[in-house]
N, C-alpha and C positions, 0 to 999 in steps of 0.2 A: 504494500500500500504506500502511495506517495505521501510525503509529508508536505504540508502547505506552510510556507513561511510568510507571515504577514509583513506587509511593507511598513517602513517607519511611519508613513502617513496614516496608515490604518491603526497602528498602535497608538499614535498620538491622538487621533480622533476618539478612540475608545476610552482613553484615559481622561480626555477633556469632556466627554459626554456628561450632560446633566440629567438627572433622573428626578421625576416628580412623584410625590405621594398622592394618594386619593384626596387628602386634605388640601394639598396645593392646587390640584385641578378643580376641586369644589370652590375654592376661593377665587380661582381664575375666572370661572364661569358664573359665580354667584349662586350656586346651588348647594344642596346637601350632599354629603359624601355618598349617600345611598344612590343618588341620581348618577353619580360617576360610575358606580358598579353596574347599575342597570343599563346605562348607555353602553358600557363595555360589553356586557353580555349580549346586547342587541346588535353589536357590531357598529354602533354609532361613534365609537372612539377606536383608535388603534389598540391592539391587544397589549396589555402590560407584560413586562418581562419579570421573571423571578430572580431576585438577588438575595442570596442568603435566607431563603424562606419568605421573603417579603415581595410584594408585587409593586412595581414602579413603572412609570411611563417615561419613555425617552422624550426629552424636550424637543429634539429635532423632529421626531415623528409627530408630535402634537402640533408643532408649528407648520409642518408640511400639510397635515390634515386640515388645519384651519385655513391655510392658503388655498387648498384644493376645494374647500367647501364654500368659498366666497363666490 
């Protein structure tokens, strides 16, 4: 099996990525945290990623989603 070596740019982007909690998104949209989870389950938001057992949303994916939804 071939080993994939990430580029320095990919590593830098991953390290600099900002992740948002459900509370952060709820504050951003002016809704309750339950709305964030409901929207996520309905596919109205990008899927969260699991980080050490917690679910977070990538800020870059949220911004891209917002721009595409305009």
